[in-house]
C-alpha positions in Angstrom: 98.6 83.3 39.4 101.8 82.1 40.8 104.0 84.9 39.5 107.2 84.1 41.4 108.7 81.3 43.3 112.0 79.6 44.2 113.2 76.6 46.1 116.3 76.9 48.3 117.9 74.6 50.8 117.3 77.2 53.5 115.5 80.5 54.0 117.2 83.8 54.0 116.3 87.5 53.6 118.9 87.9 50.9 117.4 85.1 48.8 113.8 86.3 49.4 115.0 89.8 48.3 116.5 88.4 45.0 113.3 86.6 44.2 111.2 89.8 44.9 113.6 91.9 42.7 113.3 89.5 39.9 109.6 89.3 40.2 109.1 93.1 40.2 111.3 93.4 37.1 109.6 90.6 35.2 106.1 91.8 36.0 106.9 95.5 35.5 105.7 96.3 39.0 105.8 100.0 39.7 106.4 101.6 43.1 103.3 101.7 45.3 101.5 99.2 43.0 101.5 96.1 45.2 101.4 94.9 48.8 103.5 91.9 49.8 101.7 89.9 52.5 103.8 87.4 54.2 104.3 85.4 57.4 106.3 86.6 60.3 109.4 84.5 59.4 112.8 86.0 59.9 113.6 86.3 56.2 110.5 88.4 55.6 111.1 90.7 58.5 114.9 90.9 58.0 116.6 94.2 57.3 117.7 93.0 53.8 114.1 92.2 52.8 112.7 95.4 54.3 115.3 97.5 52.5 114.5 95.7 49.2 110.8 96.3 49.7 111.4 100.0 50.4 113.7 100.4 47.4 111.1 98.7 45.1 108.1 100.7 46.6 106.4 97.5 47.7 104.3 97.8 50.9 105.0 95.1 53.4 102.2 93.4 55.3 102.8 90.7 57.9 100.5 88.1 59.3 99.5 88.6 62.9 101.5 86.5 65.4 100.0 83.0 65.9 97.4 83.6 63.1 98.0 80.9 60.5 95.2 82.0 58.1 95.9 85.7 57.8 96.5 85.3 54.1 93.4 83.4 52.8 94.5 83.4 49.2 97.8 81.6 50.1 95.9 79.2 52.3 93.5 78.5 49.5 96.4 77.9 47.1 98.1 75.6 49.5 94.8 73.5 49.9 94.5 73.3 46.1 98.0 72.0 45.9 97.8 69.6 48.8 94.8 67.9 47.2 96.5 67.3 43.9 97.1 63.6 43.1 100.8 64.3 42.4 101.3 65.9 45.8 104.5 64.3 47.3 104.0 62.0 50.3 107.7 61.9 51.2 110.6 64.4 51.2 112.4 65.1 48.0 115.8 63.3 47.5 117.5 66.4 46.1 117.0 70.1 45.8 116.8 69.7 42.0 114.0 67.2 42.4 112.1 69.7 44.6 112.6 72.5 42.0 111.4 70.3 39.2 108.3 69.3 41.1 107.5 73.0 41.9 108.1 74.0 38.3 105.6 71.4 37.1 103.1 72.4 39.8 103.3 76.1 39.0 102.9 75.3 35.3 99.8 73.2 36.0 98.3 75.8 38.4 98.9 78.7 36.1 98.0 77.1 32.7 95.6 74.2 33.3 93.8 74.7 36.6 90.5 76.5 35.9 89.2 78.6 38.8 85.5 78.8 39.6 85.9 82.2 41.1 87.1 83.7 37.8 84.6 81.8 35.6 86.7 78.7 34.9 89.6 80.4 33.2 93.2 79.7 34.1 95.2 82.1 36.2 97.5 82.7 33.3 94.5 83.6 31.0 93.3 86.0 33.6 96.7 87.5 34.3 97.4 88.0 30.6 93.9 89.5 29.9 92.9 86.7 27.7 89.8 85.8 29.8 87.4 88.2 28.2 87.6 86.7 24.8 87.2 83.2 26.2 84.2 84.2 28.3 82.6 85.9 25.3 83.0 82.8 23.2 81.5 80.7 26.0 78.5 83.0 26.3 78.0 82.8 22.5 78.3 79.0 22.6 75.8 78.6 25.4 73.3 81.0 23.7 73.7 79.0 20.5 73.1 75.7 22.3 70.0 77.2 24.0 68.6 78.5 20.7 69.2 75.1 19.1 67.7 73.0 21.9 65.5 75.3 24.1 64.0 72.3 26.0 67.3 71.6 27.6 67.5 75.1 29.2 65.6 76.4 32.1 65.9 80.2 32.7 69.0 82.1 31.6 72.3 80.7 30.4 75.3 80.5 32.8 76.8 83.9 33.7 80.0 84.3 31.7 80.6 87.9 32.6 84.1 88.7 33.7 84.6 88.9 37.4 86.3 92.1 38.3 86.8 91.6 42.0 87.5 88.2 43.4 86.6 87.2 47.0 87.2 84.0 48.9 84.0 82.6 50.1 81.7 85.4 48.9 78.2 85.8 50.2 75.8 84.1 47.9 72.6 86.1 47.2 70.8 83.1 45.7 71.9 79.7 47.0 69.2 77.9 45.1 70.3 78.8 41.6 69.3 76.3 38.9 72.2 76.8 36.5 72.6 74.1 33.8 75.8 72.0 33.9 78.8 73.5 32.2 78.9 73.3 28.4 82.5 73.0 27.5 83.9 75.3 24.8 85.5 72.4 23.0 82.1 70.8 22.5 80.0 71.9 19.6 76.3 72.9 20.1 74.0 70.2 18.6 
């Protein structure tokens, strides 16, 4: 989930520190609870940011020099965003326009975009621990559909168990799975 962001006209360690302080307060992040992985840009390595990280108990982690994909989760997020139909093809006219676009993008990503890695729930549903109820309802709906029309189903229903650890590009034990197509929760079983 995108839990914190800001758009400024220029980068600075002071601004990055303010965003981080606000984020830690809003999310009730405790000392030694999280690691902030970032690029090697000056604002992230600056004394102001490092002092803020230390005061908040956030462990810094920097990408290796000249390694653009050291943070695969960020890279995955950027790819998702770049392939959105609404991705801008030209620069924003104003700082306000850029902020408005990012506001809408973060809203879409957090509250509408369903991730396959977390069983097609939104990041906000997962972040707010609402996913288990959704997954339980989906499992019940699939099982009901299977009971009502057993000829449609081959093998077990889709796995709607909560994913506790998420990996990018996990190893697949069985690449030839015959899982039926998704049965959306807003559809009623026939």
